[in-house]
C-alpha positions as CSV (number, residue, x, y, z in Angstrom):
1,M,101.1,167.4,119.2
2,S,97.3,166.5,119.1
3,E,97.6,165.5,115.4
4,R,100.5,163.2,116.2
5,L,98.6,161.7,119.1
6,G,95.5,161.2,117.0
7,A,97.6,159.5,114.3
8,L,99.2,157.2,116.9
9,V,95.8,156.3,118.3
10,C,94.5,155.5,114.8
11,R,97.5,153.3,114.1
12,M,97.0,151.4,117.5
13,I,93.3,150.8,116.7
14,L,94.1,149.6,113.2
15,T,96.9,147.3,114.4
16,R,94.6,145.9,117.1
17,H,91.8,145.4,114.5
18,L,94.1,143.6,112.1
19,K,95.4,141.3,114.9
20,Q,91.8,140.5,115.7
21,L,91.0,139.7,112.1
22,L,94.2,137.5,111.8
23,S,93.2,135.7,115.0
24,V,89.8,135.0,113.6
25,R,91.3,133.7,110.3
26,L,93.8,131.5,112.0
27,N,91.2,130.0,114.4
28,T,88.6,129.4,111.7
29,V,87.5,125.7,111.6
30,I,86.4,124.6,108.1
31,W,83.3,122.4,108.3
32,S,83.7,118.8,107.2
33,Q,81.6,115.7,106.9
34,E,82.2,112.0,106.1
35,Y,79.8,109.8,104.2
36,F,79.7,106.3,102.6
37,V,78.1,105.7,99.2
38,T,77.4,102.1,98.0
39,R,78.3,101.0,94.5
40,E,77.1,97.4,94.2
41,D,78.7,95.8,97.3
42,V,81.5,98.3,97.6
43,R,81.4,101.0,100.3
44,L,83.0,104.2,99.0
45,Y,84.3,106.7,101.5
46,V,83.3,110.2,100.6
47,Y,84.6,113.3,102.3
48,R,83.4,116.9,102.1
49,K,84.7,120.3,103.3
50,R,83.3,123.8,103.0
51,A,83.7,127.0,104.9
52,T,80.6,126.6,107.1
53,A,78.0,123.9,107.6
54,P,75.1,123.8,105.1
55,Q,72.0,125.8,106.1
56,A,68.5,125.0,105.1
57,G,67.3,127.2,102.2
58,E,70.7,128.6,101.3
59,A,71.8,128.8,97.7
60,A,74.0,126.0,96.5
61,K,77.7,126.8,96.5
62,P,79.8,125.8,93.4
63,V,80.8,122.1,93.9
64,L,84.4,120.9,93.3
65,L,84.9,117.1,93.2
66,L,88.6,116.1,93.5
67,V,89.6,112.8,92.0
68,H,92.8,111.0,93.3
69,G,95.5,109.1,91.4
70,S,97.0,105.6,91.5
71,T,98.6,105.5,94.9
72,V,97.2,107.9,97.6
73,S,93.6,108.0,98.6
74,G,91.3,111.0,98.0
75,R,91.3,112.6,101.5
76,N,95.0,112.2,101.9
77,T,95.7,113.6,98.5
78,Y,93.5,116.7,98.7
79,D,93.3,117.3,102.4
80,L,96.9,116.5,103.3
81,Q,98.1,118.1,106.5
82,V,101.9,118.6,106.5
83,P,103.4,119.6,109.8
84,G,104.8,123.1,109.4
85,G,103.4,123.3,105.9
86,K,100.9,125.8,104.5
87,D,98.2,125.4,101.8
88,Y,98.8,121.7,101.2
89,S,95.1,121.0,101.6
90,V,93.4,121.7,98.3
91,M,90.1,121.2,100.0
92,D,90.9,123.9,102.6
93,Y,92.2,126.3,99.9
94,F,89.0,126.1,97.8
95,A,86.6,125.8,100.7
96,E,87.9,129.2,102.0
97,R,87.1,130.6,98.6
98,G,83.5,129.6,98.6
99,Y,83.6,126.1,97.1
100,D,81.8,123.0,98.4
101,C,84.7,120.5,98.1
102,W,84.3,116.7,97.8
103,T,86.6,113.8,97.3
104,V,86.2,110.0,97.3
105,D,88.5,107.1,98.1
106,H,88.1,104.7,95.1
107,E,87.5,101.0,95.6
108,G,90.4,99.4,97.4
109,Y,91.9,102.8,98.5
110,G,92.0,104.4,101.9
111,R,88.8,104.1,103.8
112,S,86.8,102.4,101.0
113,S,86.2,98.7,100.8
114,W,87.5,96.3,98.2
115,S,85.2,93.8,96.6
116,G,88.1,91.4,95.8
117,R,87.1,91.4,92.2
118,G,89.3,93.0,89.5
119,N,92.0,95.6,90.2
120,S,90.1,98.9,90.5
121,D,91.1,100.1,87.1
122,V,90.3,103.5,85.5
123,R,86.8,102.4,84.3
124,T,86.0,101.0,87.7
125,G,87.0,104.4,89.1
126,A,84.6,106.1,86.7
127,K,81.9,103.8,87.9
128,D,82.7,104.9,91.5
129,L,82.2,108.5,90.3
130,G,78.9,107.5,88.7
131,A,77.7,106.4,92.1
132,V,79.0,109.3,94.0
133,V,78.1,112.3,91.8
134,P,74.3,111.8,92.1
135,F,74.7,111.7,95.9
136,I,76.7,114.9,95.8
137,L,74.0,116.6,93.6
138,Q,71.3,115.5,96.0
139,E,73.2,116.7,99.1
140,T,74.1,120.1,97.7
141,G,71.2,120.9,95.4
142,A,73.6,121.7,92.6
143,Q,72.7,121.0,89.0
144,K,76.3,120.3,87.9
145,I,79.7,119.9,89.4
146,N,83.2,120.9,88.6
147,I,85.6,118.0,88.5
148,F,89.4,118.0,88.9
149,G,91.5,114.9,88.6
150,S,95.3,114.3,88.7
151,S,97.3,111.5,87.0
152,S,95.0,108.4,86.8
153,G,92.4,110.6,88.6
154,A,92.4,112.7,85.4
155,L,91.7,109.6,83.4
156,R,88.9,108.6,85.7
157,A,87.4,112.1,85.5
158,C,87.6,112.1,81.7
159,V,85.9,108.7,81.4
160,Y,83.2,109.8,83.8
161,T,82.7,113.1,81.9
162,E,82.4,111.3,78.5
163,A,79.6,109.1,79.9
164,N,77.8,111.9,81.9
165,P,78.4,115.2,80.2
166,D,75.2,116.8,81.5
167,T,76.5,116.6,85.1
168,V,79.9,118.4,84.6
169,A,80.2,122.1,84.4
170,R,84.0,122.3,84.1
171,L,86.7,119.7,83.9
172,G,90.2,120.3,85.3
173,L,93.1,117.8,84.6
174,S,96.7,117.6,85.7
175,A,99.4,115.0,85.1
176,L,97.2,113.5,82.4
177,V,98.4,110.8,80.1
178,Y,96.7,110.4,76.7
179,T,98.5,107.8,74.5
180,G,101.6,107.5,76.7
181,A,103.9,108.5,73.9
182,G,107.2,110.1,75.1
183,A,106.6,109.3,78.8
184,P,109.9,108.1,80.4
185,T,108.2,107.1,83.6
186,L,105.8,104.8,81.8
187,E,108.7,103.3,79.8
188,Q,110.3,102.3,83.1
189,R,107.0,101.1,84.7
190,R,106.3,98.8,81.7
191,K,109.2,96.7,82.8
192,K,107.1,95.6,85.8
193,L,103.9,95.2,83.8
194,P,103.9,91.4,84.2
195,E,104.1,91.8,87.9
196,Y,101.3,94.4,88.0
197,S,99.1,92.2,85.7
198,A,99.6,89.1,87.8
199,S,98.3,90.7,91.1
200,P,95.4,93.0,91.9
201,R,97.4,94.9,94.5
202,R,100.9,96.3,95.1
203,K,102.8,97.2,98.2
204,V,103.3,100.8,99.4
205,D,105.5,102.2,102.1
206,L,107.4,105.3,103.0
207,A,110.2,104.5,100.6
208,F,107.7,104.2,97.8
209,Y,106.2,107.6,98.6
210,E,109.6,109.1,98.7
211,G,110.4,107.7,95.3
212,M,107.2,109.3,93.9
213,F,108.5,112.7,94.8
214,N,112.1,112.2,93.8
215,R,111.4,110.5,90.5
216,D,111.1,113.4,88.2
217,K,112.9,116.3,89.8
218,P,114.5,116.0,93.3
219,G,113.9,119.2,95.2
220,S,110.7,120.1,93.6
221,S,108.8,119.0,96.7
222,E,109.7,119.1,100.4
223,D,110.9,116.0,102.2
224,S,108.1,116.4,104.8
225,V,105.5,115.6,102.1
226,P,106.0,111.9,101.6
227,K,106.4,111.5,105.4
228,A,103.1,113.2,105.9
229,I,101.5,110.9,103.3
230,A,103.0,107.8,105.0
231,A,101.7,109.0,108.4
232,A,98.2,109.4,107.0
233,E,98.0,106.4,104.6
234,L,99.9,103.5,106.2
235,P,97.5,103.2,109.2
236,L,94.8,102.5,106.5
237,V,96.6,100.4,103.9
238,S,99.8,98.6,103.1
239,E,98.7,97.8,99.5
240,V,96.8,99.6,96.8
241,P,95.2,98.4,93.5
242,T,97.3,97.8,90.4
243,G,94.5,98.6,87.8
244,T,95.5,102.1,86.9
245,Y,99.1,101.1,86.5
246,V,98.2,98.4,84.1
247,D,95.9,100.7,82.2
248,M,98.5,103.4,81.8
249,C,101.1,100.8,80.7
250,A,99.0,98.6,78.4
251,N,95.6,100.0,77.6
252,L,96.0,103.6,76.4
253,P,94.3,105.6,75.1
254,L,91.3,105.3,77.4
255,V,89.8,108.6,76.6
256,K,88.3,110.2,73.5
257,P,88.7,113.9,73.9
258,E,86.3,114.5,71.1
259,N,83.5,113.3,73.5
260,I,84.3,115.9,76.2
261,P,82.1,118.9,75.5
262,C,82.6,121.0,78.7
263,P,85.2,123.7,79.4
264,T,88.5,122.0,80.1
265,L,91.8,122.8,81.8
266,V,94.9,120.8,81.1
267,I,97.9,121.4,83.5
268,R,101.3,120.0,82.9
269,G,104.2,120.3,85.4
270,E,107.5,121.2,83.8
271,Y,109.3,118.1,85.0
272,D,106.4,115.6,84.8
273,G,107.7,112.2,83.5
274,I,104.3,110.9,82.7
275,A,102.5,113.8,81.0
276,A,104.6,114.4,77.9
277,E,103.8,117.8,76.4
278,P,103.3,116.7,72.7
279,D,101.0,113.9,73.9
280,L,98.9,116.4,76.0
281,L,98.8,119.0,73.1
282,D,97.4,116.2,70.9
283,F,94.7,115.6,73.5
284,F,94.1,119.3,73.9
285,T,93.6,120.1,70.2
286,R,91.0,117.3,69.9
287,L,88.8,118.9,72.6
288,P,85.7,120.3,70.8
289,T,85.1,123.2,73.2
290,K,86.7,126.6,72.6
291,D,86.6,127.3,76.3
292,K,89.8,125.4,77.1
293,Q,93.1,126.2,78.7
294,F,96.6,124.6,78.4
295,V,98.9,125.6,81.3
296,V,102.5,124.6,81.8
297,L,103.8,125.3,85.4
298,S,107.5,125.8,85.9
299,G,109.2,124.2,88.8
300,I,106.6,121.5,89.2
301,A,106.9,117.7,88.6
302,H,104.1,115.1,88.6
303,N,102.1,116.2,91.6
304,P,101.3,120.0,91.3
305,M,99.3,120.1,94.6
306,M,102.2,119.1,96.7
307,G,105.2,120.8,95.2
308,V,107.2,123.7,96.6
309,V,105.5,126.1,94.2
310,R,102.0,124.7,94.6
311,N,100.7,128.2,94.7
312,K,101.0,128.1,90.9
313,F,98.6,125.2,90.8
314,H,96.1,126.9,93.0
315,H,96.2,130.0,90.8
316,A,95.8,128.0,87.6
317,L,92.8,126.0,88.8
318,E,91.1,128.9,90.6
319,T,91.5,131.1,87.5
320,F,90.0,128.4,85.3
321,L,87.0,127.8,87.7
322,K,86.2,131.6,87.8
323,A,86.8,132.3,84.1
324,P,83.6,133.6,82.2
325,I,82.2,131.2,79.6
């Protein structure tokens, strides 16, 4: 009887301890900070998250800079909060795992200003990164950063890395387009190229966001995702720049993979209508580094961070960032 009683008491103590740990985990507030960095006369909104506030004298955490695509701003791409959803925030996911996470709204997106000049194309976005990265290095004390970009954000990240290879430790890419060959989404988008070329901005609304997620494979994302994006984005903007659309329709290739020396990850979603697999394999084979990975994720369309099986994306990027080199 005493042994049974002892075992029961142990189970009760362990259960109570686990509940306490779970409560602490659920109530943990990840530290965040907002900044503005100036490039010429453009105020760029910069957002940072990490598990705890920085402390004087502590060692620098590994830095992860997340670069957004053509339509949704940085914070609302990588720190999206979906009611009832779990692990939609890439920043939260990696902050909890020890990374110092940053993102930026490029010129004309989200909380950043727009100069009224140009259309915030890929090379302008790379210039934005050229202004933001030195600020990040100064704030964190890091010598280099890890960069991840998706879609046109992948192009921005590549162009930046080509020009500033000494600041990039590892480069992660998803939904990348290299030459555009074999991309059905781009074939359809080129039909509106005259419209995009004639105006520096294009309209966005809930219907547009819903179309983004139903374009390649309906059901690969939850209906709540475009609604959450609309709730976060539309109070900030009703239009976004056309530059990256024009670039991907008319100006490819924008990147020379031979000029990217750092370890590189290329992710392709199974159903992605922009990132054609032969085009990406051509890009991948041209990368000079031998520390490179090519990953195809089943069940995922253009946006791997917001799909139903987004855990596959988390695993792929985390594994790459932790891989020995």
